[in-house]
N, C-alpha and C positions, 0 to 999 in steps of 0.2 A: 085805306087799310082793307084787305080782302076779308071775305066772310070767314075763311079758314082761320085767319089771324085773330079775328074777333072772338071766335068760338074758343080757340086755344087760350087766348088771354083770359077769357072769362073762366074757363075750367081751371087754369093754373091759379088764378087769383082766389077762386073759391077753395081750392085745395090748400093753398098756403095759409089762408085765413083760418080754415078748420084745423090745420096742423098747429098753428100758433096758439089758437084758443085751447086746444087739447093740452099742449105743453104748459101754458101759463096756468091753467086751472090746477093741474097736478102739482106744479112747483109752488103755487101759492100756499098750498097746505103746509109746506115746510115752514112757512112763517109762523105757524102756531106752535112749532116744536122749540126745544131748547137750543139756543145759539151755541155755536162752536166754531173755532178757527180751524180751517182745513186747507190752507194754501201757503203754509210756511215751507221752508226747505224746497223751493221750487226746482232747482236742478235735479235733485234726487227723485222728485215726483215725476218730472218729465221723463227721466231715464226709465222709471218703472213703466210708464205708459208706452214708451217705445218698445220695451222688452215684452210686456204682457198683452198689449193691444195690437201693435203692428207686428211684433214678433210672434204673437200667439203662443208664447212659451208654455203657459199653463194648459191650454187646450191640447197642445201636442203631446202632453203627458199621458193622454187617455186613449191611445190606440186609434182604432178606426172611427170611434164616436167623436173623438177630438178632431180627427182629420175631416169628418163630415162638416163640423162647424167652421173649421178653417176654410173649407171650400165655400161655405156660405159667406163668410166674412170677406174674403178677397174677391169672390165673384160679385158680391153686392157692391163693393167699391167700384169695380169696373162697369157694373150695370148703370152706375150714375152717369157715365158718359153716353150710354145708349139713351137714357131718358132725356138728358140735355139735348142730344141730337134730335130726338123726336119733338121736343118743345120748340127747338129752333126751326125745324122743318114746318111745324104748324104755324109759326109766326112769320117765317120768311120764305117758305117754299122748299121743295125737295132739293134745291141746289145749295141749301145752307150747309156750311161746314163749321165744325168746332174750331176755334182759333188754334193755330200752331199744329195740332195733331189731326184735325179733321181730314178725312180722305186718304190717310197714309196707310201703308201696309201694316205697320206696327200696331196701329189702333185697330185695324180690321182683325188681325190675328188675335189680339187680346180680347176683343169683344166676342169673337167666335168661341175661343177656347174657354174663357171664363163663363160664358153663358151656358155652354155645354156642361161645364163642371158643376154649375149651380143646379142644373136639371138633374144631374146624377145625385147630388146631395139631397134634392127634394125627394127623389125616388128612395134614397136610403132612409130619409125621415118618415116617409109614408110607410115603408116596410116596418120600421121600428114601432111606430105609433099604432098603425091600423091593421097590420097583418101579424107581425110577431107579438104585438101588444106588450112591449117591454114596460113593466111597471115603473121602472126608474125614470122613464121619460114622459110619464103621464102628466099632462098639463093641468093647471088650475082650471082653465077653460079650453076644452078640446075644440070648441067652435072657433075660438080666437086663433088657435094654432092652424086650424083648417083654412080659415080665411086668408091668413098670411101665406101659407103654402100655395093656395090657389092663386093668390095675387102675384106671387113671384113667378110661378109657372106661366101665368097669363102674360106677364111682361116679356118673358123670354120667347115664348112661342109666337106672340104677335110680332116681336122683333124679327124673328126668322121669316115669318110669312110676308111682312112688309118688305124686307130685304129681297126676298124671292121675287116679288112683283117688280121691284126696281131693277134687279139684275136682268130679268126677261125684257124689260123695256130697253135697258142698255144694249142688250144683245140684238134687239130689233132695230137699233139705230138711233134711239132717242138719247140725247145728251143728259146724263144724270151726274152732275158735277160732284155730288157728295159721296159717291161710292168709292171705297178703297179699291185697290187692284183686286180683280175677281179671284186670283189665286189665294188671297188672304181670307176668303170667305167660304171655306169648304162646306160648312153646315148650311149656310144660307143658299149656296148653290144647289145643295141637295133638295132643299125646299123648292127652289126655282125649277129644278128638273121635274119635281112632282107636279108643279102647276103648269108645265109647258103644254100639256094636252088641252088646256082650257083656252077658250077664245080670249082675245086681247081685252074685250070688254069685261068678261067675267073676272079675269086676272086683276084688272084695274079696280073693279068694284071690291073684290076680296081684299086686295092690298089696302085700299082706303079704309074699309071697315076695320081691318086689322090695325091700321095706323091709329084710328080713333079709339079702338079698344085698348091699345097700348097706353094712350094718354089717360083713358078712363081708369085702367088698373093703377097707373102711377098716382093719380089723384086719390083714388080709393085707399091706397096704402098710406098716402100722406095723411089722410083723415083718420085712418084706423090705428096706425102705429102708436100715437101718443095716448090712446085710450085703452090699450090692452097690455098684455104682458110683454109684447114686443117693443114697448117703450124702452126696454133694455138696450135696443140698438143705439139709443141716444145716451141713456144714463150709464150703461156699462162702462164705456171708456172713461167717463167722468168719475165713476166710482173708483176706478183704479187710481186715478189722480188724487182723489180725496181720501184714500186709505189712511187710517189713523196716524201712523208715524212712518216717515220715509226712511228712517235709519235702522229699524229692526222689525221683526215679524209682528203682525197684529196678534194680540193675545199674550205676547211675552211680557208686555208692560200694560197693565190696565190704566184707564184714565183716572186721574186723581180727583176725588171729590173734595171741594173746598169746604172745610168744616170750621165754623167760627161760633163756638158755643156762647160767647159773650154777646153776640149780636143776632141771635136767633129770634125770629118772629113767628107769628101764627102761620105765615105763608111759607116758612122754610120747609123745603122738601129735600130729602136725601134719596137718591135713586129715582126710579120711575115706576109709576103705576098706570098712568094714562098716556095717550098719544102726545099731549103737549109737554109731558115731563121727559119723554125720550128726546135725544138729540136729533137734529134735523138729519144727521147722517144715518141714524138708525132707520128713519123713514125712507130716506133716499136708497138705502140698501134694498128695501122691498121693491122699489121701482127698478133696480138694477138686476134683480134676480132673474135668471134665464130659465129657471125651473128645470135645469138639466139633470138634477138628481145626484150629481157627483158627491155632494156633501153627505147625503144620507147613505150613499154606497159605502162610505168609510167610517161612518159614525158608530162608535162602539155601543152606545145606548140603543140606537135604532136597530142595530144588527143583533142585539140580544133581547129584543122584544119589549123595550121600554117605551114609554109614551112619547119621548122626545124624538122629533125629526127636525134637523136643521133646515131642511127645505120647507117643512111646514111652518117653521118660525117666520119665514119671510112671506110665504103665501098667505098665511092666516092674518099676519099683521097688515099685509096689503089689502086684504078684504076689509079689515077694520078701518083702514085709511079711506077706502072707497065708500064705506058706509058713513063714517063720521065727517070726512072731508067736506062734502057739499053742505052739510049742516053748519060746519064751522064757518064756511065762506058766506053763509046766509046770516051770520051773526047769532046763531043759536047755541053758542058755546055753553051757556049756563042752563040750557034746557035739560031736564032730567034724562039721563041715559046717553047723551051725546058723547061725553067723555067718561065712558065706563071703565072700571078697573080691568086691565089686561089679564092679570092673573085672577082667574075664576070665571071671567066672561069670555075670554078668548082662549086662554091656555089654562090647563089644570096645574095645580101645585106639583103634581108628579112630573109633569112635563118640564117644569122649571128646574127641579132639583136633580134630574137625571143626568145633566151634563157633567162630564169629567174635565171640561176645558182642555181637552187633549190637542185641539188645534187641527184635527184632521179635516174638518169642514172648511176652515179658513185656508188651509194649504190647497185643497182641491178646487176651491171656488175660482172660476176663470175671471170673475169681476171683483175679486177682493172684498167680498161681504164680510163684515165683522160680527159674526154670530156671537162670539164669546162676550164681547163688550156689551151687547144688548142684553144678553141673558144675565150677566152680572149686575147691570143696572137694575133689572127687575128684581134680582135677589136683594140688592141693597135696600130697596124700598120695603120688601117683605121683612127684612131683619131690623132695620133701623127705624122704620116708621110704623109698620103694622105688627111687629113682633110675632110674625108667623113664619116658622121655619121648622125643619125636621127636629123631632125631640132629641135625637142624638147630638145635634149641634149645640143644644143648651149647655150640656156638660163640657163640651170642648171649649166653648167661649169662656165658661167659668174657670176652667183649668188654665187657659191662656192668660186670663186677667189676674188670677191669684198666684199661679205658680210659674208662668212663663213657658209652659210646655203643655202639649195637648193631652199627655197622660195624667197630668195633675200631680206628678211626683215631687216630693220635697228633697229627694237625694241631691247631693252635690253634683254639679256638672263635670267634676273631675274624677269621680269614682271609677269610671270606665278605664282610666289610665293607671290604676294602682299598680305599682311595681315597675312602671315603664320610665319613670322620671321625666315625664313630659313637661317642658318648661311653660310657665304661665306668665304672660306679660304683667308687670307690676308686682310680681311676687318673687320671681327668680332673677338674679342678676344676669344670668346668661341669656335671658329672654329679651334683653335690650336690643341686641343686634340679630335680627332674623331676616332670612331671605323671603319667607312667606309666612303669613299668619294662617294657621289651620283653623277654619271655622268648622267645629265638630257637629253642630246642629243638634236638634232635639233627639232625633233617632240615634245618632252616634253616642249620645250621652245617656239615653235611658232605655232604648230597645236592645234586648239581649243579642239578637242576631246582628243588628247594626253595630253594636259594640265590637264585635269580631272584625268587622270591616275597618272600624277606626283603629283598632290595635294593629291590624295587618298593614294599614297605610303608614302608621308610625314606623313599623319595621322596615317598610320600603324606603321611607324618607331617610332613615338612619343609614341604611345600606348604601344609599346614594350620596351620603354626606351632606344632606340638605339641612341648613340651619332653619329651624322652624319654631314656632311658639303657638300657644293657644291663649285665649283670654279667660279660660276657666269659667267661674261662676258669674263673670261679667256678661256672658252671653245670655240672651233670651231668644225665644222663638222669633224667626224672621217675620212671621205673620202671614205666610203664603196661604195657608188654609183659611184663615180668618178673612182675608181679602176676597178670595174666590168663593167663599160661602156668603159673601155680601156684608160682612161686618167691617166696613171700611174704617169706622172710628177706632175699633180695637187694633186693626192693622196699622193705622197711622201712629198710634201710641207706641206699639212695639217697634215699628220702623224707625221712628225718631230717636227712641232710646238707643237702639243699636247703632245708628249713624253717629250719634253723639259719642258713644263709647269708642267706636272704631277710630273716629277722628282724634279723640283725646289721647289714644294710645299710639297714634302715628302710623296706623295701618295703611299700606298702599297697595300691596299685592295679597289677595286673599285666595286661599285654596279651600275648596269644598268638595266632599264626596257625594253630596246630595244635590241633584239637579234643581230641586225646588228652592233650596237656599241659594244655590248658584244663580238661578234666574232672577230671584227676588233682589239679591244684593246687586247684581250686575245691571239689571234693566229697570228696576223700580225704585231702588234707593236714591238714584240721582234726582228723583222728584222731591227728595227731602234733604238735598245738599250732600248726599253721599256718593262721591265719585271715586270709585276704586277700580283697580284692575282685578278682575275675578276670573279664576281658572278652575275648571273641573278636574278632579283627580285623574280622569282618563287622559286628558290633554297633558297634564303635568307629568304623569308617568311616561307617556309617549315621548315627551320632550327629554326626560332623563335618559331614556333608552337611546334616543336618536343622537344625543350629545356624548354618549359613552359614559355617563356618570353612573348608570345602573347596569350591572352585568347580570345576566340571567342564564340559568341552565334549564333548557326546555324540559318540562314535565307535563304530562297530561293524564287525564283519567278516562279518555275515550272520547267518542263523538260529543261535540259541544255546539250549542246554538246560542245566539245572543238576542236578548230582548231590548229593543230600543226604547229608552225612556222618552216620553213625549216632550218633557220639559228640557231634556238635553238635545234631542233630535229636532223635531219639528219647530220648537220654539227658539232654538239657538243654533241649529245647523251642525251639531257635532255628531258625526256618524263614523268617520274613519278612525279617530283616535282610539276608541275602545276596541275596535276590531284589530287595529295594529298591535295594541298591547296584548290582546289574547293570543294573536299569532306568534308574537315574539316570546311569550311565556310558555306556550304549549307546543309550538311547532306544527299546530294543526290549522287547517283551513276551516273556517266556521261554516257549519251547515245552516244555511239561512232558512228561516221560516218563510212561507209564501208571502206573508205580509211583514215586510221589513223596511228598514231605513225610513224614507219619507212616508211610506205607507204602512209603517209599523202599527200594530193594533194595541190600543191602550190596555194597561193592566187593570184599570178601573179605579185607581186611587186618586187621580188628579181632581182639581176643582173642589177639594175638601171632602171628596167622597171616600177617602181613606177611612173616615170616621163615621160614615153613614151606612145603614143597611140597604141591601137591594131586595125589594119586596116583589118585583115583577120580572118575569122572564128569566133567562139564563144568566147566571153570574158572569160578569165580564172577565174576571180573572180565570174562571173555569174555561171559558171560550178560548182565551189565550193559551192556557196550558194544554188544552186539547190539541191546539194547532202545533204546539211544540212537541207534544208526545207523538204526533204523527211522524216525526223524524227519528224516533227512537234514540234520543240523546242520553248520554250519561250525566251531562251537566247542562243546566240552563244558566248562562251568565247574565248578570245584570250590572248596571252602573248607577243604581238608585235604591236607597233603602226602602222606599215605599213600594217600588216594583218588586223587590226581593221578598217583601212580606206577602204581597198579593200572590205572587207566583208560588211561594212556599205553601200558602193556604190552598191554592189550586191543586198543587201536586198531591197534597194530603187527601184530596177527594178522588184520586185515581187509584188504580190497582198497582201502580209502580212506585209508590212512595219511597220504598227502601232502595230502589234501583236508580233513582234520579235525584241529584242534588242541585239546589239553587245556590249559586255562589257569586259574590261580588268580584269584580276584576282585580281589586286590591288583594283579595285572598288568593286569587290565581297567581298573581305576581309574587306574593310573599312566599308561596311554596316553591317557586322557581328561582329564588335568590341564589346567586352563585356563592357557595360556601367556601370557595378557595381563599 
């Protein structure tokens, strides 16, 4: 065995051992967290990995910044062949070729092109971080980022210098069997030309130094990556695979907490307060975070001056893991301060309660981090274990417990329909045979503005000849706000009651004009045995128009814009139906707000925040209305009663309250009904 081979073997072994130790130490910490199954539905999980890891679908959503990371990703994959080639040459000499592809023009072109592409990406990153100083890409550790950028640059430049030396040797008549055809090495040939004025001895010395530096950079990165934020190179693709539920969007259905009051012990804990009470996936999320800042770019709380930052959620939690992890591994679990409360010691209560659960962070995240799930777990502990939550939530919980609606009203749930003759299942004979069951919801039953939407929808259904019914006072709140505010026990009581009622009445297809009711019944009630077909009124009306059952005469009030509900759009992917309905009813093309569809900006009502005050920064609904007002609309259309309320309140704080109306799409359709 040659000296070169011995040195390369020693360097490689040291690097692999350091790499393995770094990975093992960090992953061992997961063993202290709560267990969770994350490898069901394998085909769908693999499909998502192919789409978002190898297809880079999410990254390509973000213009040139996304393109920069795609360049890094694919370039780094190709660079693996360069590093393997160098290792092989160190072990077996410069005539070593990679099996099958070594020495081919195709490999040469790929290595040259992608190495050049990665250098361009490095330059872009340097510009963003250190020259333009973009705050959105500021890393938890700038030193860590700098080390990796230098390491990657070093790998590529030493590759080109070593290749340049080998090319010149080849041109001088030496047989170098590993080289691809020279025409496939344009950048390396440029380096060779730059070295051609040097003596053969200097070129050889420079090339060998560069060769060993390349090996050194490789081993240094092997050692460094598992210990810094670039651990996401390993954990990111895995995190996409482990994302909560392979069949629907993360955040649309929160994880169910198993509650057995009859078998509770002193050790029973609901939610999470410390690292060990979080799921291992929540901790794994922190390892996967790339610190790209896309989540906070779109976060309504962060963008209106609140304490919450979804990027900070993962960065600060990772710091806590890095602090407590080594102590846990040393067996110091019970030592004072090792497992300290996350809320108060890591995050403030203001940070926790600012989230609207709008899903913008989840949608933007290129590695599928589940910010909402972690925040709600922390809320669950604060509500069910510590009894520490915003004072406004106290009354909401009482109202839901006692009256089954957040307003705490004792009115009948059918008062909104007086004079309409709306059939109620179990009370009216004609309600036995119905096409859809109309779930009116709390807003439609008790909120004056939402009642107008409910009455308009009844008018539309009647015009289309739809047989429908309601369940009247048998309805109770779906529990959406209770669950997202952390009161999982109350949510489960409401959910089970509704599921039992719906099943007993034979409901199969349910219509809802509220995206929160729609999402809860569709995505969360299956956890309690409630498997129903649920359709939002925008989809149902669009279906009625498309099939010719509903005839409209186009009427409009002037320029109209549309606000996307987070629970209809990002959480359930419904974007086209409401727009199609508005276009058919008005004959107008919607004037879109700058932040629309997948990047729509939250109204501020989600996550139970409909019922909480905003004490810091600009009000989220005012921020959204200001954006809409920039278009000078006559109407702002909505497809959610919560959104309509928040937008209406926002409009009242402008100088154009009398000139701009907030209307639900059902009202727009009702005024356009064909009277013939």
